[in-house]
N, C-alpha and C positions, 0 to 999 in steps of 0.2 A: 392785668393783661390776660393771665391764664383763666381767670373767671369769665372774662368776655369770650375767650376762645371756647371754653367748655360749654357756655350757654348757647353760643351760636351753633356749635356742632350738634348739641342736643336738638336745636330747632331744625336742623337739616337731616335729622336721622331718617325720616320717612323718604326723603329724596335719595339718601344713601342706599336704602333698601331697594328702592325702585331701580336705581342704576345697577345694583348687583343682580337683581332678578332679570332685568333685561339682558344683561351679559350672559347670565346662566342659560337663558333661552336661546341665545345666539352665539354659541361657542365657535372658535376657530382653532385649528391645529397649529402647532409650531411652524413658523415661517410662512404661514398662510393667513395671518391675522390682518388682512387688508381692511375689512369693514370695521373691525375693532379699533384699529389705529385711527381710522377716519372718524369714528365716534368720539374718541378721546380728543382728537384735534378740534373737532367741532365744538365740543363742550368748552374748551379753553377759549376758542375764538368768540363764542357768545359772551363770555365773561370779560372779553378784551384783555386777556392775559397773553403775554408773549409765548408763542408756541412754535415748535419746529418738528416736522415729521420726517420720515425716511432716514432716521438717524441709525446708521449701521444696519440698515434693513428696514424692518417695520417699526423700529423704535420711535418714541415720541418724547420730547423734552419740553417742559414749560418752565418759565422763570418769573419770579415775583421779586421786586426790588423794594426793600424797606426804605423808609424815609431817612433813617440814620445809617451811618457806615457801620460795618461789622463783618463778620466771617461769612463765608459762603457755605451753606449746608445743603446737602443733597438727601432726598428721600426717594426710595425706590419701591415700585410695585411691578409685578410681572402680570401678563395678561393672556397667555396662551392656554389652550385646553388640551384634553387628552383623547386618544382614540378609544373611547369607552362608551357603551350604550347606557344612557341614563335610565335607571330602573326605579327611580323614586316616583311616588304618587303625590305630586305637589303641583300647584297651579303654574309654577315657574319651571317646570321640567323642560329639558333641552328639546328644542324643535329640530335639531340637526341629527339625523340618524347616525348612530355610531360615534358621536362626538359629545363630550360633556366637560364641564368644569368640575373635575373630581379632586381638586387639590386646593381650592380656595382662591385661585387667582382672580376670579370675578370679584370676590370680596376685597382683595388687595387693591384692585383698581378703583372700586367704589370708595374705599377708604381714602385713597390719595386724592381723588378728584374733589371730594367734599372738603377735605382738609385744605387743599389749595384754594377752593372757593372762599373758605373761612379766613384763611391767612390774607388773601387778597383784600378782603374787606377791612382788615386790620393793618394794612401796609403802612399807613401813616404813623403807626406806633411801633413798627418793626425796625429792627436793626439788621443790616447785612442783606444777603441775597439768598433766595430759596430756590433750589433746583429740584424739579419733580421729574424723576426718571421713570417713564413707563416703558418697561422692557418687554420685548417679544421673546418667544422661543426659549424660555427657561427649561422646559421639560425635555428638550432633545439636544444633546451635544452636536455641534460645538456651542450651542446656545446663542443668546443675544447679547449678553453682557460684554464679552470680549470685543465684538464688532462695534458696540455702542461706545465703549471706551476709546477704541481706535478712531472713532468718528468725533471724539472730543467731548463726550458727555461729562467727563470729570475735570475738564479744563478749569483751572482756578478754584476748584472745590476744595475746601479745607477738611471736611468731615462728612461721613455718610451714615445713615441709619436705615435699617430695613427690618420688617417683621414678617412672620409667617403665621397665619391663622391656624391654630393647632387643635384639631377637632378631638384629639384624645384627652385633652386637659380641660377642666371645668372653666367656664366663662368667669372672668375675674382673676385669672391666673396669668402672671407674667413669668416666663422662664428665661433665664439668661445663662451665659457661661463665658468666662474669660479664657482666651486661647481657643483650641480646636473645639468646634461645636457640631460640625457636620463633616463627613468624610470625603476624601477624593473618590470620585466615581468613575472607574474605568471599565471597559468591556472587552471581551475577547471572543474570537471565533477560531475553532480548530477543525480542520478537515483531514480525516484519516483516509488515505488511499491504500486499499489492499488489493486483493485479487479474488473476485467473486467466483462462484461455482455452484454446483448442485448441493442441496442440503444433505444428501446421502453420501457425499464424497468430500468431507471436510479436509482430508489430508492433501487434497489437490488445490486448496485455496489458502488465502491469507485473509483471515476473517476480520473485517474492519470493526464489526460490532464487539467482538471479544477484546480487540486491542483498545477500542474506545472505552469499554467498560473498565478495563484495567487502568486506563489513564484517569478516569473519574476517581478511582480509589487512590491512585498515586498522588493526585493533586491535593487530596485532603491532608497529606502529610506536610505540606508547606507550612500551613498555619500551626498545626498541632505539634510539629517536631522541628521546624526550622526558624520560626519567628519567636523572639523572646516573649514569654507569656505576659509580660507587663505592657506589651505593645498590642494595640487593637488592630486586627486585620480580618478580612473575610475573603475567601475564594469560593464562589458559588457557581456550579454548573447548572444553568437554568433550563437548558434545552438539549435533548439528545435525539437526533433524528437519523434514521437509516431505513427509509421505506423500501419494502421488498415483498415479494410473494412468499408464502409460507414455506416453500421448499427451495428457497434460494439463499445462499450465503452472501451477505452484502459485501460489495467491493468498496463501498464508501460509507462513511459515517461522519456526522457533523455535531460538534459540541459548541454551545454558545453560553456565555456566562458573564459574571461581573466580579471585579476585585474592588474592595473598599479598604482604604488605609487613611491614617492621619499623618504618619511620618513619611517624608519624601524618600528617605533612605530605604525604608521598608517597602515602599511602593516600587522603587527601582529593583530591589532585591527579588521581590515576588515575580516581576516580569522576567527577569533573567532566570530564576529558578524554574518557572513554568517552561521556558524554552528548553532547559536542560532535561527536565523530566519527560517532556513530550518527545524529544529526540531519542532519549534512552529507551522509552517504552516502545516507540515505533521501530527502532533499530532491532530490538530483541524479537519483534514480531515480523520482521522483514517487510514492514510497511513504510510508506512515505507520508509526508504530512505538509499542511500549510497552516501557519500560525500567525494570526493577526491580533495584535494587542493595541487597542485604540484608547489613548489617554483622554479621559473626559475632564470634568471639572476638578480643580485642585481642592484641597480641604478648605473649609470655611474657618478661618482663624480670627477670632475677635480680638480687638486691641484692648488691653487691660483698663486704661484710663477711661476710654469711651464707654466700656461696659459698666464700670463703677458709676459713671455719670448717669447712664441709663437707669440704673437701680434707683438712684436718688430721684430721677424724674418720675419713675413709675409710682413712687410713694406719694406723689401729688394728686394721683387720680383716685377719686372717691370709690369708683366701681372696682378698683383693683383690690382684691382681698388677700391674695397670696403672691408673694414675690420669692421665687426660689431658684436655686442653682440646679440646672438640669445635667444629666449625663450626656456625653457626646452621642450624637445620632449617626448611624451608618448611612443614612440617606445623603444624597449630594445636592448641591445648590450652586449655581454660577454667580451668586453674590460674592463668592470667594474672590473673583477677579477684581471687584471693587476694593476689597480689603487688602489685596496685594499692592494696590496703588496708593491708597490714602487711609488715614485712621477712620475707625468706625466700629459698629457692632451690629449684629443680627440677632434678633430675639424671637421667642415664640409668644403668641397671644392666645390664651386658652379660648376655644370656641366650640366646646362640646354642646351638642343640641340638648335642649331641655327634655326631661322625662325619659332619658335612656340611661341604662346602667353602663353599657359599653357602646361607644359611638362606632359607626362604620369607619374603617380606616381610610386614610388618603389613598386615592387611586381605586376606590371601590365603586361599583355601579350605583350604590345607594348613598354615597358620600353626601353629607350636608353639614352646614355650620349653624351655630346660633348667631344670628345676624347682629345681636347686641355686641358681640365681640368686635365688630368693625368700629363701633363707637369708641371702645376702649383702645383699640389700636390707633385710631386717629388722635385721641387725646394724648396718648403716650408719645407718639411720633411728634405731634405738635409741641408738646412740652419740651422735648429734647431740642427741637429746632429753634425754639424761642430762647430757652435757657442756656444754650451753648454759648451765647454772647456774654453771659455772666461768668462763664467758666474761665478761670485763669489759665 
């Protein structure tokens, strides 16, 4: 069975590349992926595969039923792009100004579509049911996973697998991790309200910039002095704005940033500690403040049994040269919501472009992938989907 799967996937590789490049040229931002969703639905309809659109928004679900009874396994791919100008000099460069697939979601979608096509041709030999979850809006919280789950995409599903094409790692590499693999991704906004005035008369003002600057430094003490060193956590102030004339002391300053954690107790503690520090810093400076802490995706926590199973499946793939445990990543992913509901695992498929020592990172204007990685991802996901029925 697997030999047939692999041979047919190899035969469809050029089509996989064509789909990926079409999507790369026609990206759409989170919650605006109407044409992309329609493209995915049309592809399934042409193959006469059961498909449903508008699932929790722009999400799409397709199903294939094996001839024999068995488990229901879900495979997921996201399909939204980012607000980034494509700076690559390639024939498939984005045709949409200021929007590009800078994270591999075009490759994820092409991978899943061709895998579905292949499994559909093998359905007479398959066991169980295969659910293909094409998810919108992964890049921007609240994301698409939660709404798709609410709309029923996991109904009767026993297990789920997902992968991310990982451009920093060589093609032929599969990286896994049992337990937390990606962090909870929260964001915050702090607005300091002081009292502005003339730059030559600071004693008559309450300087919002000085207060906000002190706050930036004070917030650094949360991780360095309040969180147990064996726990991973990040508090990053990513934006500091207080536009003004050269001779005016600002009455208002705004800080925007992110918090990353794996432990839910640490997550809660940091939110509370930030409030305490902001209050104290502003009180000392006779300023007021507004603090918004927006919870994003929870941590991605892989299930141990399914992760061990994935490792065994990856060993079946000839093109896979390295299978290794990875360190937890501080990036976020709303695949976390699926894993909160059912067993499964999320892994990385190496996709570093050929001929480069260091690949452009994800979310970079020149981001690209080695398209051969899509084939490896399809074979790994396909092996897991088929072999899960043999797993006790």
